[in-house]
VEXRO-987002 format. One record per residue: residue in one letter; x, y negated, z negated of N, C-alpha, C in turn; residue number from 1. Coordinates in nm, 3 decimals. Layout:
N
<atom res="a" n_px="X" n_py="Y" n_pz="Z" ca_px="X" ca_py="Y" ca_pz="Z" c_px="X" c_py="Y" c_pz="Z" n="NUM"/>
...
This chain:
138
<atom res="x" n_px="2.721" n_py="1.816" n_pz="-2.885" ca_px="2.752" ca_py="1.727" ca_pz="-2.995" c_px="2.857" c_py="1.624" c_pz="-2.951" n="1"/>
<atom res="x" n_px="2.839" n_py="1.503" n_pz="-2.994" ca_px="2.929" ca_py="1.393" ca_pz="-2.960" c_px="3.050" c_py="1.397" c_pz="-3.054" n="2"/>
<atom res="x" n_px="3.169" n_py="1.377" n_pz="-2.997" ca_px="3.290" ca_py="1.374" ca_pz="-3.081" c_px="3.337" c_py="1.231" c_pz="-3.103" n="3"/>
<atom res="x" n_px="3.402" n_py="1.210" n_pz="-3.217" ca_px="3.454" ca_py="1.077" ca_pz="-3.250" c_px="3.554" c_py="1.031" c_pz="-3.145" n="4"/>
<atom res="x" n_px="3.636" n_py="1.122" n_pz="-3.096" ca_px="3.737" ca_py="1.087" ca_pz="-2.996" c_px="3.671" c_py="1.039" c_pz="-2.866" n="5"/>
<atom res="x" n_px="3.565" n_py="1.106" n_pz="-2.824" ca_px="3.496" ca_py="1.067" ca_pz="-2.702" c_px="3.429" c_py="0.930" c_pz="-2.719" n="6"/>
<atom res="x" n_px="3.371" n_py="0.905" n_pz="-2.835" ca_px="3.310" ca_py="0.775" ca_pz="-2.863" c_px="3.417" c_py="0.667" c_pz="-2.856" n="7"/>
<atom res="x" n_px="3.531" n_py="0.692" n_pz="-2.918" ca_px="3.640" ca_py="0.594" ca_pz="-2.917" c_px="3.686" c_py="0.567" c_pz="-2.774" n="8"/>
<atom res="x" n_px="3.698" n_py="0.672" n_pz="-2.692" ca_px="3.740" ca_py="0.655" ca_pz="-2.552" c_px="3.642" c_py="0.567" c_pz="-2.475" n="9"/>
<atom res="x" n_px="3.513" n_py="0.591" n_pz="-2.494" ca_px="3.411" ca_py="0.511" ca_pz="-2.424" c_px="3.417" c_py="0.366" c_pz="-2.472" n="10"/>
<atom res="x" n_px="3.434" n_py="0.346" n_pz="-2.602" ca_px="3.445" ca_py="0.210" ca_pz="-2.657" c_px="3.567" c_py="0.139" c_pz="-2.601" n="11"/>
<atom res="x" n_px="3.681" n_py="0.208" n_pz="-2.596" ca_px="3.803" ca_py="0.148" ca_pz="-2.542" c_px="3.786" c_py="0.110" c_pz="-2.396" n="12"/>
<atom res="x" n_px="3.722" n_py="0.198" n_pz="-2.319" ca_px="3.698" ca_py="0.168" ca_pz="-2.178" c_px="3.606" c_py="0.047" c_pz="-2.164" n="13"/>
<atom res="x" n_px="3.506" n_py="0.038" n_pz="-2.251" ca_px="3.414" ca_py="-0.076" ca_pz="-2.250" c_px="3.490" c_py="-0.207" c_pz="-2.279" n="14"/>
<atom res="x" n_px="3.576" n_py="-0.204" n_pz="-2.379" ca_px="3.656" ca_py="-0.323" ca_pz="-2.412" c_px="3.752" c_py="-0.358" c_pz="-2.300" n="15"/>
<atom res="x" n_px="3.815" n_py="-0.258" n_pz="-2.240" ca_px="3.908" ca_py="-0.282" ca_pz="-2.128" c_px="3.835" c_py="-0.350" c_pz="-2.012" n="16"/>
<atom res="x" n_px="3.714" n_py="-0.303" n_pz="-1.983" ca_px="3.635" ca_py="-0.364" ca_pz="-1.875" c_px="3.607" c_py="-0.511" c_pz="-1.904" n="17"/>
<atom res="x" n_px="3.569" n_py="-0.540" n_pz="-2.029" ca_px="3.542" ca_py="-0.679" ca_pz="-2.067" c_px="3.668" c_py="-0.764" c_pz="-2.056" n="18"/>
<atom res="x" n_px="3.780" n_py="-0.712" n_pz="-2.104" ca_px="3.907" ca_py="-0.785" ca_pz="-2.100" c_px="3.947" c_py="-0.813" c_pz="-1.955" n="19"/>
<atom res="x" n_px="3.941" n_py="-0.712" n_pz="-1.871" ca_px="3.977" ca_py="-0.729" ca_pz="-1.730" c_px="3.886" c_py="-0.829" c_pz="-1.660" n="20"/>
<atom res="x" n_px="3.758" n_py="-0.825" n_pz="-1.691" ca_px="3.663" ca_py="-0.919" ca_pz="-1.632" c_px="3.697" c_py="-1.062" c_pz="-1.672" n="21"/>
<atom res="x" n_px="3.727" n_py="-1.083" n_pz="-1.799" ca_px="3.763" ca_py="-1.218" ca_pz="-1.846" c_px="3.895" c_py="-1.265" c_pz="-1.786" n="22"/>
<atom res="x" n_px="3.991" n_py="-1.174" n_pz="-1.774" ca_px="4.120" ca_py="-1.213" ca_pz="-1.714" c_px="4.101" c_py="-1.252" c_pz="-1.567" n="23"/>
<atom res="x" n_px="4.012" n_py="-1.181" n_pz="-1.499" ca_px="3.982" ca_py="-1.215" ca_pz="-1.360" c_px="3.920" c_py="-1.354" c_pz="-1.352" n="24"/>
<atom res="x" n_px="3.831" n_py="-1.384" n_pz="-1.446" ca_px="3.770" ca_py="-1.517" ca_pz="-1.449" c_px="3.877" c_py="-1.625" c_pz="-1.470" n="25"/>
<atom res="x" n_px="3.975" n_py="-1.597" n_pz="-1.556" ca_px="4.083" ca_py="-1.694" ca_pz="-1.579" c_px="4.161" c_py="-1.721" c_pz="-1.450" n="26"/>
<atom res="x" n_px="4.192" n_py="-1.614" n_pz="-1.376" ca_px="4.265" ca_py="-1.629" ca_pz="-1.250" c_px="4.183" c_py="-1.712" c_pz="-1.152" n="27"/>
<atom res="x" n_px="4.053" n_py="-1.681" n_pz="-1.143" ca_px="3.966" ca_py="-1.755" ca_pz="-1.051" c_px="3.956" c_py="-1.902" c_pz="-1.089" n="28"/>
<atom res="x" n_px="3.948" n_py="-1.930" n_pz="-1.219" ca_px="3.944" ca_py="-2.070" ca_pz="-1.263" c_px="4.073" c_py="-2.143" c_pz="-1.226" n="29"/>
<atom res="x" n_px="4.186" n_py="-2.077" n_pz="-1.245" ca_px="4.315" ca_py="-2.139" ca_pz="-1.213" c_px="4.327" c_py="-2.164" c_pz="-1.063" n="30"/>
<atom res="x" n_px="4.285" n_py="-2.066" n_pz="-0.983" ca_px="4.290" ca_py="-2.084" ca_pz="-0.838" c_px="4.198" c_py="-2.199" c_pz="-0.794" n="31"/>
<atom res="x" n_px="4.080" n_py="-2.205" n_pz="-0.855" ca_px="3.986" ca_py="-2.312" ca_pz="-0.823" c_px="4.042" c_py="-2.448" c_pz="-0.861" n="32"/>
<atom res="x" n_px="4.108" n_py="-2.454" n_pz="-0.975" ca_px="4.167" ca_py="-2.580" ca_pz="-1.020" c_px="4.280" c_py="-2.623" c_pz="-0.927" n="33"/>
<atom res="x" n_px="4.360" n_py="-2.528" n_pz="-0.881" ca_px="4.470" ca_py="-2.561" ca_pz="-0.790" c_px="4.414" c_py="-2.610" c_pz="-0.656" n="34"/>
<atom res="x" n_px="4.312" n_py="-2.545" n_pz="-0.605" ca_px="4.251" ca_py="-2.588" ca_pz="-0.479" c_px="4.186" c_py="-2.725" c_pz="-0.494" n="35"/>
<atom res="x" n_px="4.124" n_py="-2.748" n_pz="-0.607" ca_px="4.058" ca_py="-2.875" ca_pz="-0.632" c_px="4.159" c_py="-2.989" c_pz="-0.642" n="36"/>
<atom res="x" n_px="4.274" n_py="-2.960" n_pz="-0.701" ca_px="4.374" ca_py="-3.067" ca_pz="-0.718" c_px="4.435" c_py="-3.109" c_pz="-0.584" n="37"/>
<atom res="x" n_px="4.427" n_py="-3.024" n_pz="-0.485" ca_px="4.480" ca_py="-3.058" ca_pz="-0.353" c_px="4.387" c_py="-3.154" c_pz="-0.278" n="38"/>
<atom res="x" n_px="4.258" n_py="-3.150" n_pz="-0.314" ca_px="4.162" ca_py="-3.228" ca_pz="-0.237" c_px="4.096" c_py="-3.341" c_pz="-0.315" n="39"/>
<atom res="x" n_px="4.127" n_py="-3.356" n_pz="-0.442" ca_px="4.059" ca_py="-3.456" ca_pz="-0.523" c_px="4.157" c_py="-3.555" c_pz="-0.583" n="40"/>
<atom res="x" n_px="4.102" n_py="-3.669" n_pz="-0.620" ca_px="4.184" ca_py="-3.768" ca_pz="-0.688" c_px="4.093" c_py="-3.852" c_pz="-0.775" n="41"/>
<atom res="x" n_px="4.152" n_py="-3.918" n_pz="-0.873" ca_px="4.078" ca_py="-4.012" ca_pz="-0.955" c_px="4.011" c_py="-3.950" c_pz="-1.075" n="42"/>
<atom res="x" n_px="3.918" n_py="-4.029" n_pz="-1.136" ca_px="3.852" ca_py="-3.991" ca_pz="-1.260" c_px="3.771" c_py="-3.862" c_pz="-1.246" n="43"/>
<atom res="x" n_px="3.706" n_py="-3.846" n_pz="-1.133" ca_px="3.624" ca_py="-3.727" ca_pz="-1.110" c_px="3.711" c_py="-3.601" c_pz="-1.118" n="44"/>
<atom res="x" n_px="3.828" n_py="-3.608" n_pz="-1.058" ca_px="3.921" ca_py="-3.496" ca_pz="-1.062" c_px="3.967" c_py="-3.468" c_pz="-1.205" n="45"/>
<atom res="x" n_px="3.999" n_py="-3.571" n_pz="-1.279" ca_px="4.046" ca_py="-3.553" ca_pz="-1.417" c_px="3.938" c_py="-3.490" c_pz="-1.504" n="46"/>
<atom res="x" n_px="3.815" n_py="-3.531" n_pz="-1.486" ca_px="3.703" ca_py="-3.473" ca_pz="-1.562" c_px="3.686" c_py="-3.326" c_pz="-1.527" n="47"/>
<atom res="x" n_px="3.690" n_py="-3.294" n_pz="-1.400" ca_px="3.677" ca_py="-3.154" ca_pz="-1.356" c_px="3.791" c_py="-3.071" c_pz="-1.411" n="48"/>
<atom res="x" n_px="3.911" n_py="-3.124" n_pz="-1.407" ca_px="4.028" ca_py="-3.052" ca_pz="-1.457" c_px="4.016" c_py="-3.026" c_pz="-1.608" n="49"/>
<atom res="x" n_px="3.967" n_py="-3.126" n_pz="-1.682" ca_px="3.947" ca_py="-3.110" ca_pz="-1.826" c_px="3.842" c_py="-3.002" c_pz="-1.855" n="50"/>
<atom res="x" n_px="3.736" n_py="-2.999" n_pz="-1.777" ca_px="3.630" ca_py="-2.899" ca_pz="-1.795" c_px="3.685" c_py="-2.758" c_pz="-1.768" n="51"/>
<atom res="x" n_px="3.767" n_py="-2.745" n_pz="-1.665" ca_px="3.828" ca_py="-2.616" ca_pz="-1.634" c_px="3.919" c_py="-2.573" c_pz="-1.749" n="52"/>
<atom res="x" n_px="3.995" n_py="-2.667" n_pz="-1.802" ca_px="4.087" ca_py="-2.634" ca_pz="-1.911" c_px="4.011" c_py="-2.589" c_pz="-2.036" n="53"/>
<atom res="x" n_px="3.901" n_py="-2.655" n_pz="-2.065" ca_px="3.818" ca_py="-2.615" ca_pz="-2.180" c_px="3.764" c_py="-2.473" c_pz="-2.160" n="54"/>
<atom res="x" n_px="3.718" n_py="-2.445" n_pz="-2.039" ca_px="3.665" ca_py="-2.311" ca_pz="-2.008" c_px="3.776" c_py="-2.205" c_pz="-2.018" n="55"/>
<atom res="x" n_px="3.895" n_py="-2.239" n_pz="-1.971" ca_px="4.008" ca_py="-2.146" ca_pz="-1.980" c_px="4.042" c_py="-2.116" c_pz="-2.126" n="56"/>
<atom res="x" n_px="4.040" n_py="-2.217" n_pz="-2.210" ca_px="4.069" ca_py="-2.197" ca_pz="-2.352" c_px="3.963" c_py="-2.109" c_pz="-2.418" n="57"/>
<atom res="x" n_px="3.837" n_py="-2.131" n_pz="-2.382" ca_px="3.727" ca_py="-2.052" ca_pz="-2.436" c_px="3.742" c_py="-1.905" c_pz="-2.396" n="58"/>
<atom res="x" n_px="3.769" n_py="-1.882" n_pz="-2.269" ca_px="3.787" ca_py="-1.745" ca_pz="-2.220" c_px="3.911" c_py="-1.682" c_pz="-2.283" n="59"/>
<atom res="x" n_px="4.016" n_py="-1.760" n_pz="-2.299" ca_px="4.138" ca_py="-1.710" ca_pz="-2.363" c_px="4.111" c_py="-1.663" c_pz="-2.505" n="60"/>
<atom res="x" n_px="4.029" n_py="-1.737" n_pz="-2.579" ca_px="3.993" ca_py="-1.696" ca_pz="-2.716" c_px="3.912" c_py="-1.566" c_pz="-2.714" n="61"/>
<atom res="x" n_px="3.822" n_py="-1.554" n_pz="-2.615" ca_px="3.743" ca_py="-1.432" ca_pz="-2.604" c_px="3.833" c_py="-1.312" c_pz="-2.577" n="62"/>
<atom res="x" n_px="3.933" n_py="-1.330" n_pz="-2.490" ca_px="4.027" ca_py="-1.222" ca_pz="-2.460" c_px="4.103" c_py="-1.184" c_pz="-2.587" n="63"/>
<atom res="x" n_px="4.149" n_py="-1.284" n_pz="-2.663" ca_px="4.221" ca_py="-1.256" ca_pz="-2.788" c_px="4.134" c_py="-1.178" c_pz="-2.886" n="64"/>
<atom res="x" n_px="4.007" n_py="-1.219" n_pz="-2.899" ca_px="3.915" ca_py="-1.148" ca_pz="-2.989" c_px="3.896" c_py="-1.003" c_pz="-2.945" n="65"/>
<atom res="x" n_px="3.884" n_py="-0.981" n_pz="-2.816" ca_px="3.867" ca_py="-0.844" ca_pz="-2.765" c_px="3.993" c_py="-0.761" c_pz="-2.786" n="66"/>
<atom res="x" n_px="4.110" n_py="-0.822" n_pz="-2.773" ca_px="4.235" ca_py="-0.750" ca_pz="-2.798" c_px="4.246" c_py="-0.711" c_pz="-2.945" n="67"/>
<atom res="x" n_px="4.200" n_py="-0.797" n_pz="-3.034" ca_px="4.198" ca_py="-0.763" ca_pz="-3.177" c_px="4.103" c_py="-0.647" c_pz="-3.201" n="68"/>
<atom res="x" n_px="3.985" n_py="-0.651" n_pz="-3.139" ca_px="3.889" ca_py="-0.541" ca_pz="-3.153" c_px="3.949" c_py="-0.411" c_pz="-3.099" n="69"/>
<atom res="x" n_px="4.020" n_py="-0.420" n_pz="-2.988" ca_px="4.083" ca_py="-0.300" ca_pz="-2.929" c_px="4.183" c_py="-0.240" c_pz="-3.027" n="70"/>
<atom res="x" n_px="4.263" n_py="-0.324" n_pz="-3.091" ca_px="4.360" ca_py="-0.276" ca_pz="-3.190" c_px="4.289" c_py="-0.209" c_pz="-3.306" n="71"/>
<atom res="x" n_px="4.181" n_py="-0.270" n_pz="-3.355" ca_px="4.104" ca_py="-0.211" ca_pz="-3.465" c_px="4.046" c_py="-0.077" c_pz="-3.424" n="72"/>
<atom res="x" n_px="3.995" n_py="-0.069" n_pz="-3.302" ca_px="3.934" ca_py="0.053" ca_pz="-3.251" c_px="4.038" c_py="0.165" c_pz="-3.240" n="73"/>
<atom res="x" n_px="4.158" n_py="0.129" n_pz="-3.197" ca_px="4.264" ca_py="0.229" ca_pz="-3.183" c_px="4.306" c_py="0.285" c_pz="-3.318" n="74"/>
<atom res="x" n_px="4.287" n_py="0.208" n_pz="-3.424" ca_px="4.324" ca_py="0.253" ca_pz="-3.559" c_px="4.227" c_py="0.356" c_pz="-3.613" n="75"/>
<atom res="x" n_px="4.105" n_py="0.357" n_pz="-3.563" ca_px="4.012" ca_py="0.457" ca_pz="-3.615" c_px="3.869" c_py="0.416" c_pz="-3.608" n="76"/>
<atom res="x" n_px="3.791" n_py="0.474" n_pz="-3.696" ca_px="3.648" ca_py="0.453" ca_pz="-3.701" c_px="3.583" c_py="0.580" c_pz="-3.751" n="77"/>
<atom res="x" n_px="3.460" n_py="0.567" n_pz="-3.798" ca_px="3.386" ca_py="0.683" ca_pz="-3.848" c_px="3.261" c_py="0.704" c_pz="-3.763" n="78"/>
<atom res="x" n_px="3.243" n_py="0.827" n_pz="-3.718" ca_px="3.122" ca_py="0.863" ca_pz="-3.646" c_px="3.028" c_py="0.927" c_pz="-3.746" n="79"/>
<atom res="x" n_px="2.912" n_py="0.867" n_pz="-3.762" ca_px="2.816" ca_py="0.914" ca_pz="-3.861" c_px="2.689" c_py="0.958" c_pz="-3.788" n="80"/>
<atom res="x" n_px="2.654" n_py="1.083" n_pz="-3.808" ca_px="2.528" ca_py="1.134" ca_pz="-3.753" c_px="2.423" c_py="1.119" c_pz="-3.863" n="81"/>
<atom res="x" n_px="2.317" n_py="1.045" n_pz="-3.830" ca_px="2.208" ca_py="1.028" ca_pz="-3.926" c_px="2.081" c_py="1.085" c_pz="-3.866" n="82"/>
<atom res="x" n_px="1.978" n_py="1.087" n_pz="-3.947" ca_px="1.849" ca_py="1.133" ca_pz="-3.898" c_px="1.790" c_py="1.035" c_pz="-3.796" n="83"/>
<atom res="x" n_px="1.851" n_py="0.916" n_pz="-3.783" ca_px="1.805" ca_py="0.815" ca_pz="-3.688" c_px="1.899" c_py="0.802" c_pz="-3.569" n="84"/>
<atom res="x" n_px="1.997" n_py="0.891" n_pz="-3.557" ca_px="2.090" ca_py="0.887" ca_pz="-3.445" c_px="2.234" c_py="0.869" c_pz="-3.490" n="85"/>
<atom res="x" n_px="2.321" n_py="0.850" n_pz="-3.391" ca_px="2.464" ca_py="0.835" ca_pz="-3.418" c_px="2.501" c_py="0.688" c_pz="-3.438" n="86"/>
<atom res="x" n_px="2.587" n_py="0.665" n_pz="-3.536" ca_px="2.643" ca_py="0.534" ca_pz="-3.562" c_px="2.794" c_py="0.548" c_pz="-3.565" n="87"/>
<atom res="x" n_px="2.864" n_py="0.453" n_pz="-3.504" ca_px="3.010" ca_py="0.454" ca_pz="-3.506" c_px="3.055" c_py="0.326" c_pz="-3.574" n="88"/>
<atom res="x" n_px="3.118" n_py="0.340" n_pz="-3.690" ca_px="3.168" ca_py="0.224" ca_pz="-3.764" c_px="3.307" c_py="0.191" c_pz="-3.717" n="89"/>
<atom res="x" n_px="3.319" n_py="0.081" n_pz="-3.646" ca_px="3.450" ca_py="0.039" ca_pz="-3.596" c_px="3.446" c_py="-0.109" c_pz="-3.560" n="90"/>
<atom res="x" n_px="3.400" n_py="-0.140" n_pz="-3.440" ca_px="3.389" ca_py="-0.278" ca_pz="-3.393" c_px="3.246" c_py="-0.299" c_pz="-3.343" n="91"/>
<atom res="x" n_px="3.195" n_py="-0.420" n_pz="-3.346" ca_px="3.056" ca_py="-0.442" ca_pz="-3.306" c_px="3.037" c_py="-0.447" c_pz="-3.154" n="92"/>
<atom res="x" n_px="2.997" n_py="-0.335" n_pz="-3.096" ca_px="2.974" ca_py="-0.328" ca_pz="-2.951" c_px="2.828" c_py="-0.304" c_pz="-2.915" n="93"/>
<atom res="x" n_px="2.747" n_py="-0.269" n_pz="-3.012" ca_px="2.607" ca_py="-0.240" ca_pz="-2.983" c_px="2.589" c_py="-0.096" c_pz="-2.937" n="94"/>
<atom res="x" n_px="2.485" n_py="-0.073" n_pz="-2.857" ca_px="2.456" ca_py="0.064" ca_pz="-2.811" c_px="2.539" c_py="0.098" c_pz="-2.688" n="95"/>
<atom res="x" n_px="2.593" n_py="0.220" n_pz="-2.690" ca_px="2.665" ca_py="0.274" ca_pz="-2.576" c_px="2.613" c_py="0.416" c_pz="-2.552" n="96"/>
<atom res="x" n_px="2.638" n_py="0.467" n_pz="-2.433" ca_px="2.600" ca_py="0.605" ca_pz="-2.402" c_px="2.726" c_py="0.690" c_pz="-2.395" n="97"/>
<atom res="x" n_px="2.724" n_py="0.801" n_pz="-2.469" ca_px="2.835" ca_py="0.896" ca_pz="-2.469" c_px="2.777" c_py="1.033" c_pz="-2.444" n="98"/>
<atom res="x" n_px="2.812" n_py="1.092" n_pz="-2.330" ca_px="2.762" ca_py="1.225" ca_pz="-2.293" c_px="2.609" c_py="1.232" c_pz="-2.309" n="99"/>
<atom res="x" n_px="2.540" n_py="1.135" n_pz="-2.250" ca_px="2.393" ca_py="1.128" ca_pz="-2.252" c_px="2.334" c_py="1.113" c_pz="-2.392" n="100"/>
<atom res="x" n_px="2.414" n_py="1.066" n_pz="-2.485" ca_px="2.368" ca_py="1.042" ca_pz="-2.621" c_px="2.391" c_py="0.896" c_pz="-2.656" n="101"/>
<atom res="x" n_px="2.290" n_py="0.832" n_pz="-2.712" ca_px="2.303" ca_py="0.693" ca_pz="-2.754" c_px="2.379" c_py="0.685" c_pz="-2.886" n="102"/>
<atom res="x" n_px="2.479" n_py="0.599" n_pz="-2.890" ca_px="2.557" ca_py="0.576" ca_pz="-3.011" c_px="2.557" c_py="0.426" c_pz="-3.036" n="103"/>
<atom res="x" n_px="2.522" n_py="0.385" n_pz="-3.157" ca_px="2.526" ca_py="0.244" ca_pz="-3.193" c_px="2.659" c_py="0.216" c_pz="-3.261" n="104"/>
<atom res="x" n_px="2.735" n_py="0.125" n_pz="-3.202" ca_px="2.869" ca_py="0.093" ca_pz="-3.250" c_px="2.859" c_py="-0.037" c_pz="-3.331" n="105"/>
<atom res="x" n_px="2.887" n_py="-0.027" n_pz="-3.461" ca_px="2.872" ca_py="-0.141" ca_pz="-3.550" c_px="2.999" c_py="-0.164" c_pz="-3.631" n="106"/>
<atom res="x" n_px="3.010" n_py="-0.283" n_pz="-3.684" ca_px="3.122" ca_py="-0.320" ca_pz="-3.768" c_px="3.100" c_py="-0.268" c_pz="-3.910" n="107"/>
<atom res="x" n_px="3.208" n_py="-0.226" n_pz="-3.977" ca_px="3.194" ca_py="-0.188" ca_pz="-4.118" c_px="3.151" c_py="-0.306" c_pz="-4.206" n="108"/>
<atom res="x" n_px="3.171" n_py="-0.428" n_pz="-4.156" ca_px="3.132" ca_py="-0.547" ca_pz="-4.231" c_px="2.985" c_py="-0.585" c_pz="-4.211" n="109"/>
<atom res="x" n_px="2.917" n_py="-0.518" n_pz="-4.118" ca_px="2.775" ca_py="-0.546" ca_pz="-4.096" c_px="2.697" c_py="-0.496" c_pz="-4.217" n="110"/>
<atom res="x" n_px="2.575" n_py="-0.547" n_pz="-4.238" ca_px="2.496" ca_py="-0.500" ca_pz="-4.353" c_px="2.478" c_py="-0.347" c_pz="-4.357" n="111"/>
<atom res="x" n_px="2.445" n_py="-0.287" n_pz="-4.243" ca_px="2.430" ca_py="-0.141" ca_pz="-4.240" c_px="2.565" c_py="-0.073" c_pz="-4.258" n="112"/>
<atom res="x" n_px="2.669" n_py="-0.126" n_pz="-4.196" ca_px="2.802" ca_py="-0.069" ca_pz="-4.211" c_px="2.847" c_py="-0.065" c_pz="-4.356" n="113"/>
<atom res="x" n_px="2.821" n_py="-0.172" n_pz="-4.430" ca_px="2.856" ca_py="-0.179" ca_pz="-4.572" c_px="2.781" c_py="-0.073" c_pz="-4.652" n="114"/>
<atom res="x" n_px="2.652" n_py="-0.054" n_pz="-4.619" ca_px="2.571" ca_py="0.044" ca_pz="-4.691" c_px="2.616" c_py="0.187" c_pz="-4.665" n="115"/>
<atom res="x" n_px="2.667" n_py="0.213" n_pz="-4.542" ca_px="2.706" ca_py="0.349" ca_pz="-4.506" c_px="2.842" c_py="0.388" c_pz="-4.560" n="116"/>
<atom res="x" n_px="2.927" n_py="0.291" n_pz="-4.585" ca_px="3.062" ca_py="0.322" ca_pz="-4.631" c_px="3.057" c_py="0.396" c_pz="-4.766" n="117"/>
<atom res="x" n_px="3.134" n_py="0.503" n_pz="-4.773" ca_px="3.142" ca_py="0.579" ca_pz="-4.896" c_px="3.036" c_py="0.687" c_pz="-4.911" n="118"/>
<atom res="x" n_px="2.937" n_py="0.688" n_pz="-4.822" ca_px="2.834" ca_py="0.792" ca_pz="-4.830" c_px="2.889" c_py="0.924" c_pz="-4.777" n="119"/>
<atom res="x" n_px="2.832" n_py="1.032" n_pz="-4.825" ca_px="2.869" ca_py="1.165" ca_pz="-4.779" c_px="2.746" c_py="1.233" c_pz="-4.717" n="120"/>
<atom res="x" n_px="2.770" n_py="1.342" n_pz="-4.646" ca_px="2.659" ca_py="1.416" ca_pz="-4.585" c_px="2.558" c_py="1.452" c_pz="-4.692" n="121"/>
<atom res="x" n_px="2.431" n_py="1.432" n_pz="-4.660" ca_px="2.323" ca_py="1.462" ca_pz="-4.753" c_px="2.277" c_py="1.340" c_pz="-4.832" n="122"/>
<atom res="x" n_px="2.354" n_py="1.231" n_pz="-4.828" ca_px="2.316" ca_py="1.111" ca_pz="-4.901" c_px="2.235" c_py="1.018" c_pz="-4.812" n="123"/>
<atom res="x" n_px="2.162" n_py="0.927" n_pz="-4.875" ca_px="2.074" ca_py="0.834" ca_pz="-4.801" c_px="2.103" c_py="0.692" c_pz="-4.842" n="124"/>
<atom res="x" n_px="2.065" n_py="0.600" n_pz="-4.752" ca_px="2.067" ca_py="0.458" ca_pz="-4.782" c_px="1.950" c_py="0.392" c_pz="-4.711" n="125"/>
<atom res="x" n_px="1.908" n_py="0.278" n_pz="-4.764" ca_px="1.798" ca_py="0.203" ca_pz="-4.704" c_px="1.845" c_py="0.062" c_pz="-4.672" n="126"/>
<atom res="x" n_px="1.796" n_py="0.012" n_pz="-4.559" ca_px="1.821" ca_py="-0.128" ca_pz="-4.523" c_px="1.701" c_py="-0.177" c_pz="-4.443" n="127"/>
<atom res="x" n_px="1.650" n_py="-0.292" n_pz="-4.479" ca_px="1.533" ca_py="-0.351" ca_pz="-4.411" c_px="1.417" c_py="-0.251" c_pz="-4.402" n="128"/>
<atom res="x" n_px="1.390" n_py="-0.183" n_pz="-4.510" ca_px="1.281" ca_py="-0.084" ca_pz="-4.518" c_px="1.298" c_py="0.033" c_pz="-4.421" n="129"/>
<atom res="x" n_px="1.421" n_py="0.057" n_pz="-4.377" ca_px="1.450" ca_py="0.172" ca_pz="-4.291" c_px="1.547" c_py="0.261" c_pz="-4.367" n="130"/>
<atom res="x" n_px="1.515" n_py="0.389" n_pz="-4.373" ca_px="1.597" ca_py="0.485" ca_pz="-4.445" c_px="1.688" c_py="0.559" c_pz="-4.348" n="131"/>
<atom res="x" n_px="1.813" n_py="0.575" n_pz="-4.386" ca_px="1.911" ca_py="0.651" ca_pz="-4.308" c_px="1.961" c_py="0.766" c_pz="-4.394" n="132"/>
<atom res="x" n_px="1.947" n_py="0.887" n_pz="-4.343" ca_px="1.996" ca_py="1.005" ca_pz="-4.412" c_px="2.120" c_py="1.055" c_pz="-4.336" n="133"/>
<atom res="x" n_px="2.234" n_py="1.059" n_pz="-4.405" ca_px="2.359" ca_py="1.101" ca_pz="-4.343" c_px="2.359" c_py="1.253" c_pz="-4.329" n="134"/>
<atom res="x" n_px="2.378" n_py="1.300" n_pz="-4.205" ca_px="2.381" ca_py="1.443" ca_pz="-4.179" c_px="2.523" c_py="1.495" c_pz="-4.164" n="135"/>
<atom res="x" n_px="2.609" n_py="1.412" n_pz="-4.102" ca_px="2.746" ca_py="1.456" ca_pz="-4.078" c_px="2.835" c_py="1.334" c_pz="-4.055" n="136"/>
<atom res="x" n_px="2.961" n_py="1.344" n_pz="-4.096" ca_px="3.058" ca_py="1.235" ca_pz="-4.075" c_px="3.184" c_py="1.293" c_pz="-4.014" n="137"/>
<atom res="x" n_px="3.231" n_py="1.226" n_pz="-3.909" ca_px="3.359" ca_py="1.264" ca_pz="-3.846" c_px="3.458" c_py="1.151" c_pz="-3.865" n="138"/>
């Protein structure tokens, strides 16, 4: 059986990997911009520098969003076992594997997340003509 703590650990590791990958990209962009500034001049250089800066800002926003998700994940989440598999209400990460078990990680604000909130074991909900029967909640 999958535990809520193990799901949270896998989700946190997944977010950490994404954050580290984006931070590495930021470093590589900065190094590339510094190398480019040593060998370029004029309008072409300014355009390239502006493009790098836009990309850095975009990646920076992605890192901030992931850090917010990490904070939300650390605060908690609900692991719901249904007749259709495991769902973890926390942050939207999609499908992950935990101890050879597929777990779908969704936001409580998602349509399915909203329907599942407040349900207890033995209760059902339907969304998009698909029925979910709650078997257990952690």
